[in-house]
Structure formats: structure tokens, C-alpha cells
C-alpha positions in Angstrom: 0.3 0.2 0.4 1.3 3.5 -0.8 2.5 5.4 2.1 0.0 8.2 1.9 1.0 11.4 3.8 -0.7 11.8 7.6 -2.8 14.0 8.5 -3.6 14.4 12.7 -6.6 16.6 14.2 -7.1 18.1 17.1 -8.6 16.2 20.3 -12.1 15.7 20.0 -12.4 16.5 16.5 -12.7 12.9 15.1 -15.9 12.6 15.7 -17.5 13.8 12.8 -15.1 11.6 11.1 -16.3 8.8 13.3 -19.8 9.7 12.3 -19.1 8.9 8.8 -19.4 12.8 7.8 -17.4 13.0 4.4 -15.9 16.5 5.3 -12.8 17.2 7.5 -12.9 21.2 8.1 -9.4 23.2 8.4 -10.1 24.0 11.7 -10.4 20.5 12.4 -6.4 20.2 11.5 -3.9 19.8 14.1 -0.7 19.3 11.7 -0.4 19.1 8.6 2.5 17.1 6.8 5.2 20.2 4.7 5.0 18.0 1.6 1.2 18.3 1.1 0.1 19.3 -1.7 -3.7 20.4 -2.9 -5.1 16.9 -4.3 -2.9 14.7 -2.5 -4.5 11.0 -1.1 -3.6 11.1 2.8 -4.4 9.3 6.3 -6.7 11.0 8.7 -5.6 10.2 11.9 -7.0 11.1 15.8 -5.0 12.8 18.2 -3.4 9.9 19.3 -2.8 9.1 15.9 -5.2 6.3 15.8 -6.3 5.7 11.7 -10.2 7.1 11.0 -10.3 7.3 7.2 -8.5 7.7 4.0 -9.3 11.2 2.1 -8.4 14.0 -0.5 -6.5 16.9 0.6 -7.8 20.4 -0.6 -6.6 23.8 0.7 -9.7 25.9 2.2 -12.5 25.6 4.2 -13.3 21.7 3.5 -9.4 20.6 3.9 -10.5 16.8 3.2 -13.0 15.2 1.5 -13.3 11.5 2.9 -12.5 8.3 0.4 -12.8 5.5 2.6 -13.2 5.0 6.3 -10.6 1.7 6.1 -7.1 1.6 5.4 -6.8 0.2 1.8 -4.6 1.8 -1.4 -6.8 4.6 -3.4 -6.4 2.7 -6.7 -7.8 1.8 -10.6 -9.8 -1.0 -8.1 -10.9 1.5 -5.7 -12.4 3.7 -7.8 -14.0 0.4 -10.4 -15.6 -0.5 -7.1 -17.0 2.8 -6.3 -18.1 3.6 -10.0 -20.0 0.3 -10.2 -21.8 0.7 -6.9 -23.9 3.6 -8.2 -24.1 2.2 -11.6 -26.0 -0.9 -10.2 -28.1 1.4 -7.8 -29.4 2.8 -10.5 -30.1 -0.1 -12.6 -32.2 -1.5 -9.7 -34.0 2.0 -9.3 -35.0 1.7 -12.9 -33.2 4.4 -13.8 -30.9 2.8 -16.5 -32.5 1.8 -19.9 -35.4 4.0 -18.7 -37.9 3.9 -21.7 -39.4 7.5 -20.5 -35.7 9.4 -20.2 -32.5 8.5 -21.6 -30.0 11.1 -19.7 -29.4 10.7 -16.0 -26.7 11.5 -13.1 -24.5 8.5 -13.1 -22.1 10.0 -10.0 -24.0 12.4 -7.7 -20.4 13.5 -5.3 -21.2 12.8 -1.3 -24.2 11.3 -2.2 -22.5 8.0 -3.7 -19.4 8.4 -1.5 -17.2 9.9 -4.2 -16.9 13.3 -2.9 -16.2 15.9 -5.5 -17.3 14.2 -8.6 -20.3 14.8 -10.8 -20.6 12.0 -13.8 -24.1 12.9 -16.0 -25.3 11.2 -18.9 -27.0 12.2 -21.8 -28.3 10.2 -24.7 -24.6 9.0 -25.3 -22.4 11.9 -24.1 -21.2 11.5 -20.6 -20.1 15.0 -19.1 -17.3 14.3 -16.0 -17.4 17.6 -13.7 -14.2 17.4 -10.8 -15.5 19.6 -7.9 -11.6 19.5 -6.0 -8.3 18.5 -7.2 -8.1 15.0 -5.9 -11.0 14.0 -8.6 -9.2 16.0 -10.7 -6.3 13.9 -11.0 -7.6 11.0 -11.2 -10.0 11.8 -14.1 -8.0 9.3 -16.9 -8.7 6.3 -14.5 -12.2 7.1 -13.7 -13.0 7.8 -17.4 -11.2 4.9 -18.8 -13.5 3.0 -16.2 -17.0 4.5 -17.1 -15.9 3.7 -20.8 -16.6 -0.2 -19.3 -20.3 0.6 -17.9 -22.8 -1.2 -19.9 -24.2 1.9 -21.5 -24.0 3.8 -25.2 -21.0 6.3 -25.1 -20.2 8.3 -28.2 -18.4 11.2 -26.0 -17.1 12.4 -22.6 -16.2 15.6 -22.2 -14.2 17.0 -19.0 -16.5 20.3 -17.4 -14.1 21.2 -14.7 -12.8 23.8 -14.9 -15.5 26.3 -13.8 -16.2 24.0 -10.6 -12.6 24.2 -10.2 -11.8 27.9 -10.3 -10.8 29.6 -7.7 -9.7 26.5 -5.7 -6.6 25.8 -7.6 -3.6 27.3 -9.5 -2.9 24.3 -11.7 -4.7 25.8 -15.3 -7.9 23.6 -16.1 -9.4 23.7 -20.0 -12.8 21.9 -20.3 -12.2 19.7 -23.3 -13.4 16.4 -24.8 -11.8 12.8 -23.2 -13.2 11.3 -25.8 -15.4 11.9 -29.0 -16.8 15.4 -29.6 -20.8 15.8 -29.3 -21.0 19.0 -28.7 -24.9 19.0 -28.5 -27.1 16.1 -28.3 -30.9 15.9 -28.4 -32.6 14.0 -24.9 -35.7 12.6 -24.2 -38.0 12.9 -20.9 -41.4 11.7 -20.2 -42.7 12.1 -23.8 -40.3 16.3 -24.3 -37.4 16.8 -26.2 -35.0 18.8 -25.0 -31.7 20.1 -27.1 -28.1 19.9 -24.6 -25.1 22.1 -25.1 -22.6 20.4 -23.6 -19.8 22.4 -24.2 -21.7 25.7 -22.3 -24.5 26.1 -20.5 -25.0 25.9 -16.5 -24.0 23.1 -14.6 -23.2 19.7 -16.6 -25.7 21.2 -19.7 -29.0 20.1 -17.9 -31.1 20.2 -14.9 -31.5 16.7 -14.4 -32.3 17.3 -10.9 -35.4 18.9 -11.6 -37.2 15.8 -14.0 -39.8 14.2 -11.4 -40.9 18.2 -10.9 -41.5 19.4 -14.5 -43.5 16.2 -14.8 -45.4 16.8 -11.4 -45.8 20.5 -12.5 -47.9 19.7 -16.4 -50.2 18.2 -14.1 -51.1 21.6 -13.2 -50.8 23.6 -16.2 -53.8 23.0 -18.7 -55.9 25.7 -19.5 -52.9 28.0 -17.3 -52.0 31.3 -17.5 -47.9 30.2 -17.0 -44.7 32.2 -15.7 -41.9 30.4 -15.8 -39.5 32.3 -14.3 -35.2 32.1 -14.6 -36.4 30.2 -17.3 -32.8 28.9 -18.4 -33.1 26.5 -21.8 -37.0 25.9 -21.0 -37.1 22.3 -19.1 -40.3 24.0 -17.3 -41.8 26.0 -20.3 -42.2 22.8 -22.0 -43.5 20.6 -19.2 -46.1 24.0 -19.0 -47.1 23.5 -22.7 -46.9 19.7 -22.9 -49.2 20.0 -19.5 -51.8 22.1 -21.8 -50.9 26.0 -20.6 -53.1 28.4 -22.0 -50.7 31.0 -22.4 -47.1 30.9 -21.5 -44.6 33.9 -20.6 -40.3 32.8 -19.9 -38.5 35.2 -18.6 -34.2 34.8 -18.0 -31.5 36.8 -18.3 -29.3 35.3 -20.9 -30.5 35.8 -24.2 -28.2 32.6 -25.1 -30.3 30.5 -23.2 -33.8 32.3 -24.5 -32.5 31.3 -28.0 -32.3 27.5 -26.6 -35.2 27.7 -25.2 -37.0 28.5 -28.4 -35.3 26.2 -30.0 -36.4 23.3 -27.7 -40.3 24.5 -27.7 -39.5 24.2 -31.5 -38.4 20.6 -30.9 -42.0 20.0 -29.0 -44.3 22.4 -30.6 -45.7 24.7 -33.2 -46.9 27.3 -30.9 -44.8 30.7 -30.3 -45.1 31.3 -26.4 -43.5 34.3 -25.2 -39.7 34.4 -24.6 -38.4 37.7 -22.4 -34.8 38.0 -21.8 -34.7 40.3 -18.8 -33.6 40.8 -15.0 -36.8 39.0 -13.5 -36.4 41.4 -10.7 -36.9 43.8 -13.4 -39.6 42.1 -14.9 -42.1 41.9 -12.0 -41.4 45.6 -11.0 -42.5 46.4 -14.6 -45.2 44.5 -15.3 -49.2 44.4 -14.8 -50.0 40.8 -16.0 -51.2 38.3 -13.1 -50.7 34.9 -13.7 -52.3 30.8 -12.6 -49.5 29.4 -12.4 -45.8 30.7 -11.6 -42.6 28.7 -11.5 -39.5 30.1 -9.8 -36.7 28.6 -10.1 -33.9 30.9 -9.6 -29.7 29.7 -9.9 -28.8 29.7 -6.0 -29.0 32.8 -4.1 -26.2 31.4 -1.4 -22.9 30.3 -2.8 -21.2 30.9 0.3 -21.6 31.6 3.9 -20.8 35.5 3.2 -23.5 35.8 1.0 -26.5 34.1 2.6 -27.7 36.9 4.5 -28.3 38.5 1.4 -29.2 35.1 -0.8 -32.4 34.6 2.3 -33.5 37.9 1.3 -33.3 37.3 -2.3 -35.5 34.3 -1.6 -38.2 36.5 0.4 -38.3 39.4 -2.2 -38.9 36.9 -5.5 -41.5 35.1 -3.7 -43.2 38.0 -2.5 -42.7 39.5 -5.9 -44.3 36.4 -7.2 -47.1 36.4 -4.6 -48.7 39.7 -5.9 -48.9 38.4 -9.1 -50.6 35.4 -8.8 -54.0 35.1 -9.7 -57.1 34.3 -6.9 -56.6 30.0 -6.5 -53.8 30.0 -8.6 -50.7 27.7 -7.9 -46.9 28.9 -7.1 -44.2 26.3 -7.4 -40.9 27.6 -6.1 -37.0 26.4 -6.3 -33.7 27.4 -3.8 -30.9 25.1 -5.3 -28.2 26.9 -2.6 -26.8 24.3 -0.6 -26.4 26.3 2.3 -29.8 26.9 2.7 -31.9 24.1 4.2 -35.2 23.6 3.9 -36.8 24.9 7.0 -34.5 28.1 6.1 -35.9 28.6 2.7 -39.6 27.8 4.0 -39.2 30.2 6.7 -38.6 33.3 4.0 -41.4 31.8 1.8 -43.3 32.6 5.4 -42.0 35.8 5.7 -43.3 36.6 1.8 -46.6 35.1 2.5 -46.6 38.2 5.3 -46.3 41.0 3.0 -49.1 39.2 0.7 -51.4 39.3 3.4 -53.1 36.4 1.1 -54.3 32.6 2.6 -51.4 30.5 1.4 -50.9 26.5 2.1 -48.1 24.0 0.5 -49.7 21.2 -1.0 -46.1 19.7 -2.1 -43.1 19.6 -1.2 -39.9 17.8 -3.2 -36.2 17.7 -4.1 -34.1 16.5 -6.3 -34.8 13.5 -8.8 -33.6 9.7 -7.6 -30.4 10.0 -9.3 -29.3 12.4 -7.3 -28.8 10.3 -3.8 -28.3 12.4 -0.7 -25.7 10.4 1.7 -27.5 9.6 5.3 -24.2 10.9 7.2 -24.6 14.3 5.0 -27.7 16.1 4.8 -25.6 18.7 2.8 -26.0 17.2 -0.2 -30.1 18.0 -0.2 -29.0 21.3 -2.2 -32.4 21.4 -4.1 -35.6 22.3 -2.0 -38.8 23.0 -3.6 -42.5 23.7 -2.5 -45.9 23.9 -4.2 -48.1 26.7 -2.8 -51.8 27.2 -3.4 -53.0 30.8 -3.1 -56.6 32.1 -2.3 
């Protein structure tokens, strides 16, 4: 076995590791080896130098991401076992070879015991995204293993540069590791979407909202619908498929609006309204009211320092929507901020409701799709929170 560098914790700081939490914070560390480099595999020891776990080191608030609580070598066999476990679980859940959709998440970072690694599958195209340098160092081994799993793969794209930005001085550039498919058409419960692999947010599409799009379809028949922060039109196509009488989709990015229109043309001959505008400006300038409003903004809270302002953002955007909803209307509201708990998000919705002076009931509560598992020892993995609100 390789002689990994050893990191010693302060007395008492081993408790979270013993409870199988996959992160070790910088404040828990008593001693670091002088030769330690970002991305190195390390052994974690308690203050008495007893073995606790093996993980990946990277300078920062979260200094170690744990890979194993057993003393073992982190080699190709380790990655193969981990990836196969994730794949087999999705087969058991009916995600793989599903007749209703052909795109899904194969590896969900800490949720699959592989901290910092996201792998999404888009109808033959794999998108690999490393969120720490330890994973990035292993990308060639991991991608070799991914090509051995039993699904058709025509391309693999490394989309790690934005995820690693600010976390390392090592230069990274997005690139194809295999093949070169830049754009792919996917299917989801009868809806078609064009996904541009090389640009766009996250890995190209919000797979975590798949079941929520299907659920929202049921409430749009003959309704006047607003899709706020529409991105490439995922919820817009769901609303139209559900029979929306009128649809308005708003986003601040011209590029994503163009793709949203392309997605509508893939599915329908309708011409709904797409507006490129900041959502807060849209609410303040528009005199229209709606029967259904979908709020799926980008993460308002990206760090601890932005939490206070981010929470105010959630309150304000929901308060604006409540002013624009018709009687007996429904608001579907989401937060994808990992640093905001479901209870905190609900509290901001409550504060927004106080200002509306309307009767508001929660009719549904949701989070990500089945292929985005949350590890029981890592509650922070529950980043997506959603509520259906009935307003009367």
C-alpha cells in the first residue's frame, strides 16, 4: 500500500469522522505535512495517531474529502468498485435503460461516496465534472472505467474548469476526453430537449428537476403560466405539454433564451412569449397576473458570506410572485442553494407570505430526482428544495 501523508486532528475533532461525515474542516486539523500538495491522498488520524479514514486533501475550508473509512489503497480497483456501486444502484431503481427518459446522473458526489465528482449521462454523452483537485487528478482512470459500464457512450466531456475555478492554481480547460459531440437531443417523459454539452450551467441541463417537471405538467392545463428564470425552457416545455393556455418565459441570458425557443420548436408548433430580462425588473415593470408561476432561480447563496443577502433574495422573489398570482393560483418555488436548509427556505417563503396578506397553503414539498441520492451522513447534499403553494 502507498505510504500516504498523514494528517493529525485536534483532540475531539474526530467525532464527525467517526459518524461518517465525509468532510474534515481546516479548523479540525492539528498538523499538516510540509510536503503536502492539493489533491494528495492522505490518511486522517486522531490526536493519538489512530487511523480514522483516507481522503483527498485540498487547501480551503473543507480541507479533506473522505473516500474510505478503511485503510486501503486508492487505486483503479477502488474507483471501479465505487463507480460500479453507483451504476448498479441506478439499475435497481430503474434509472438505466428507462423507456421514459434517456438522460440521468450516474455519480452524485458525496451522495454516492465519491466526494467532488459529478457524472451526467445525456443520451450517449457523458459529462465529467470534478469539484476538487483530487478527483481531477484521477480523471483518466475514472473515464477509462466509465467506458466499461454497459451503456452506449459516443463522447466524454470534461467540464471541470468552472467547478475548480478559485480552488487551485493548476490550469484547467474544458475538453473532450473521447469523441466530440457538442450538442445532443434528449428525451424526458415525451418531451425533447437540446442540450449543449460545452456551455450552459452545471453539466448542461437540470436533470435534478426531471420528476418536478413531470409533476408540474398536471397543473397547467388551460392556465396562464409564467416560468421565471426559465434557463433553456425545461419547465416551459412541461407547462406546454400540460396544456398551458398562455406561457411567458423570462431569463436574463439571451443565449439560454435562444435554446429555450429551440426546445419549444422541437416539441410544438406554438409560439409562446420569451423575454430576456432580469427577473426582479420584470416583476416591477409587468402589470400581468398569472394562474401558475414557476420560480427556479440560480443559487442565491453560494457561500456563508452571501447567506444573509441570499435569503432576502428568496423572500423578495417569492413576495413578487405572490403579488402577480391570480386567486386560486399555484406557485412552484425552488432553491438550489446548498447552504440553505429546507426550513430556512420555508421561513423566507413565510416572510414573503406575511407581506402578501393572502391565504397560502403548502400542497407539495419536493427535492431532486432519484438519481441524485443524498447520503444519510451528509445532509448538506440536499441542495434542491421545492414547495408547491396554493394561493387563495
